[in-house]
C-alpha positions in Angstrom: 95.4 123.7 110.8 99.2 121.2 110.6 100.6 120.7 107.6 99.7 117.4 105.9 103.1 117.8 103.7 105.1 118.1 106.8 104.1 114.7 107.7 104.8 113.1 104.3 108.1 111.7 104.9 108.1 108.3 103.8 109.8 107.4 100.4 109.7 105.1 98.2 112.1 102.6 99.5 110.5 102.4 102.5 107.4 101.8 101.2 109.2 98.6 99.8 110.6 97.4 102.7 107.2 97.3 104.6 105.8 95.5 101.8 108.6 92.9 101.4 108.5 92.2 105.6 104.5 92.2 105.7 104.2 90.0 102.6 107.1 87.4 104.3 104.9 87.2 107.1 101.8 86.4 104.9 103.5 83.8 103.2 105.3 82.1 105.9 101.4 82.0 107.3 100.1 80.6 103.8 102.9 78.8 102.9 104.1 77.0 106.0 101.0 77.0 109.1 98.2 76.3 106.6 99.2 73.3 105.1 101.1 72.1 108.4 97.8 72.1 110.0 95.6 70.7 107.1 97.7 67.7 106.7 97.8 67.1 110.8 101.2 67.8 111.4 100.5 70.5 114.2 101.6 69.0 118.0 101.4 71.8 119.6 98.9 72.8 122.5 97.1 75.5 120.6 93.4 74.8 120.0 91.9 74.7 116.3 89.9 77.9 117.2 93.5 79.6 118.9 95.2 78.6 115.4 92.3 80.0 113.4 92.8 83.7 114.9 96.5 83.7 114.7 96.5 82.3 111.1 93.7 85.4 110.2 95.7 88.0 112.2 99.3 86.9 110.1 97.2 86.8 107.2 95.6 90.0 108.0 99.1 91.9 108.5 100.1 90.7 104.7 97.2 92.5 103.1 99.0 95.4 103.5 101.7 94.4 101.0 99.9 94.3 97.8 98.4 97.7 97.8 101.8 99.1 98.1 103.0 96.9 95.3 100.2 98.5 93.1 101.1 102.2 94.3 104.4 101.8 93.5 103.6 100.3 90.3 102.1 103.5 89.3 104.7 105.5 90.6 107.1 103.1 88.9 105.7 104.3 85.5 105.5 107.7 86.1 108.9 107.9 86.6 110.8 105.1 85.0 113.1 105.8 82.0 112.5 102.6 80.1 108.8 101.5 80.2 109.3 98.7 78.0 112.4 97.6 80.6 109.9 97.9 83.2 107.5 95.3 81.8 110.2 92.8 80.9 111.1 92.8 84.0 107.9 91.7 85.7 107.7 89.4 82.8 110.7 87.6 83.4 110.6 87.5 87.6 107.2 86.6 87.1 108.2 83.9 84.8 111.1 82.7 87.5 108.7 82.7 90.3 105.8 80.7 88.7 107.2 77.3 89.8 107.7 78.3 93.5 104.3 80.3 93.8 102.4 77.4 92.4 104.3 74.8 95.1 103.9 76.9 98.2 100.3 77.6 97.4 98.4 75.1 95.6 99.9 71.5 95.8 97.8 68.9 96.5 100.6 65.9 96.0 104.3 65.9 97.6 103.5 68.8 99.4 106.5 68.5 101.4 108.7 66.8 98.9 112.1 69.1 98.9 112.9 67.5 95.8 110.8 70.2 93.6 111.3 69.1 90.2 109.5 65.7 91.3 107.1 68.2 93.3 106.4 70.3 90.3 106.1 67.1 88.2 103.3 65.7 90.5 101.6 69.2 90.4 102.1 70.2 87.0 98.7 71.1 86.1 99.2 74.4 88.5 101.4 76.2 86.2 98.1 76.4 83.3 95.7 76.8 86.6 97.0 80.5 88.0 99.8 82.8 87.9 101.7 84.5 90.5 101.0 88.5 91.6 104.1 89.8 89.1 101.6 88.9 86.4 98.7 91.1 87.7 101.4 93.8 88.0 102.1 93.3 84.3 98.9 93.2 83.0 98.3 96.6 85.2 101.1 97.8 83.8 100.5 97.3 80.6 96.4 98.8 80.9 97.9 102.1 82.5 100.3 102.2 79.5 97.7 101.4 76.8 95.8 104.3 78.6 98.0 106.7 78.7 99.1 106.2 74.9 95.2 106.8 73.9 94.9 109.8 76.0 98.0 111.5 75.0 97.2 110.7 71.4 93.6 111.3 71.4 94.4 114.9 73.1 96.6 115.8 70.3 94.1 115.0 67.4 91.0 116.7 69.7 89.2 113.6 69.6 86.0 114.3 71.7 86.7 113.4 75.5 83.7 110.1 75.2 85.6 108.2 73.0 88.9 108.8 75.5 86.7 107.1 78.2 85.1 104.7 76.0 88.4 103.6 74.7 89.4 103.8 78.8 86.9 101.5 79.8 87.4 98.6 76.9 91.4 98.9 77.8 90.3 98.2 81.5 87.6 95.4 80.4 90.2 93.6 78.4 92.8 94.0 81.1 90.3 92.6 83.3 89.4 89.3 81.2 92.8 88.8 81.0 94.0 88.7 84.7 90.5 86.6 85.0 91.4 84.0 82.1 94.9 83.5 83.6 93.7 83.6 87.3 96.4 86.0 88.3 96.8 86.8 92.0 94.1 89.4 92.8 92.8 88.9 89.3 90.8 91.5 88.5 90.8 93.2 91.6 94.5 94.2 91.1 94.3 95.5 87.5 91.3 97.6 88.6 93.3 99.2 91.8 96.2 99.9 89.6 93.8 101.8 87.3 92.9 103.7 90.1 95.9 104.7 91.5 96.6 105.9 88.1 93.6 107.5 86.5 93.3 109.6 90.1 97.3 110.1 90.1 96.2 114.2 90.3 94.1 113.7 93.3 96.4 112.1 96.1 94.2 111.7 99.4 90.9 110.8 96.9 93.1 108.0 95.1 93.9 106.6 98.3 90.4 106.3 99.4 88.9 105.2 96.5 91.6 102.6 96.3 91.0 101.5 100.2 87.2 101.3 99.7 87.1 99.5 96.5 89.7 96.8 98.0 87.3 96.4 100.8 85.5 94.3 98.4 87.6 91.1 99.0 86.5 91.4 102.9 89.6 91.0 104.9 91.2 93.3 102.5 89.8 95.7 105.2 93.1 94.8 106.9 95.2 96.6 104.4 94.6 100.1 106.1 98.0 100.6 107.3 99.5 100.5 103.8 97.1 103.4 102.6 97.9 105.2 105.5 101.5 105.2 104.9 100.8 105.7 101.0 98.9 108.7 102.5 102.5 109.6 104.0 104.4 109.0 101.0 106.9 112.3 99.7 107.2 111.3 96.4 110.6 110.5 96.4 112.5 107.4 95.5 115.0 107.2 98.6 118.4 106.6 98.2 119.5 105.1 94.6 119.8 101.8 94.7 121.8 101.1 91.8 121.9 97.5 90.4 120.8 96.8 93.9 117.1 97.8 93.1 116.7 94.3 91.8 116.8 93.2 95.1 113.6 94.0 95.0 112.9 91.6 92.2 114.4 88.9 93.5 112.6 88.7 96.9 109.6 87.5 95.6 110.9 84.3 93.9 114.0 83.5 96.6 111.7 84.0 99.8 109.0 81.7 98.1 111.5 78.7 97.7 113.0 79.4 100.9 109.9 79.3 102.7 109.3 76.1 100.5 112.6 74.4 101.8 112.3 75.2 105.1 108.5 73.6 105.1 110.0 70.6 103.6 113.3 70.4 105.7 110.8 70.3 108.7 108.0 68.1 107.8 109.3 66.6 105.0 110.5 63.5 107.1 106.6 62.5 107.9 106.0 61.8 104.0 102.8 63.8 103.8 
């Protein structure tokens, strides 16, 4: 019988790169292809049915990204030297990313206006309408942080396991409720997925299998299977120490959202839609 550990050669940095690439494909599709076709600006030879198939395929490719980010969040939580700094980084980049996130995916007015301030004013209600994925990851981090604290304290005080389970359930419910109320990307599904990866962290393949089965409740998320296969091949190593370059992965989200928006406006803004 082959030793599965010999196949586990994918480190954390590799997973991050895969997640960033598939996320980029997904966001180009959702941020350019969808609004251009929706506003009747496509002038090619493909039929609507063909365009729809391409759209679904490319969005399917993008499903790989989110579960990998959730998986790496848990790994980061376990190994980070400062959980507070980790949480503050997620909060900071969530705030930085929000305007571009709203304009790229949800704007209904000034969709192709390269002046982002004017476009944001025209769609200002969006700032209170939903939150980007950084807020989902932040909430997930806070939830598993609270779970970790409860488990540790209750164990030290020999409190019956039933109270630990109840407390974890309450923490999970509260996190899911907040994610739902602020309408964060993937909302409570993201919180539950992060919790699955954390609570089953001692059972490598079980947590991956359970996570995949759970996220498939969202339909098209079945296309995220490649991401779960890559997680199964994870070798529990971070990869090369990137130093301050690690913030590239934080910056990638707001920077690529902004660039996609600018490209959309430069190419189709002349139509004044």
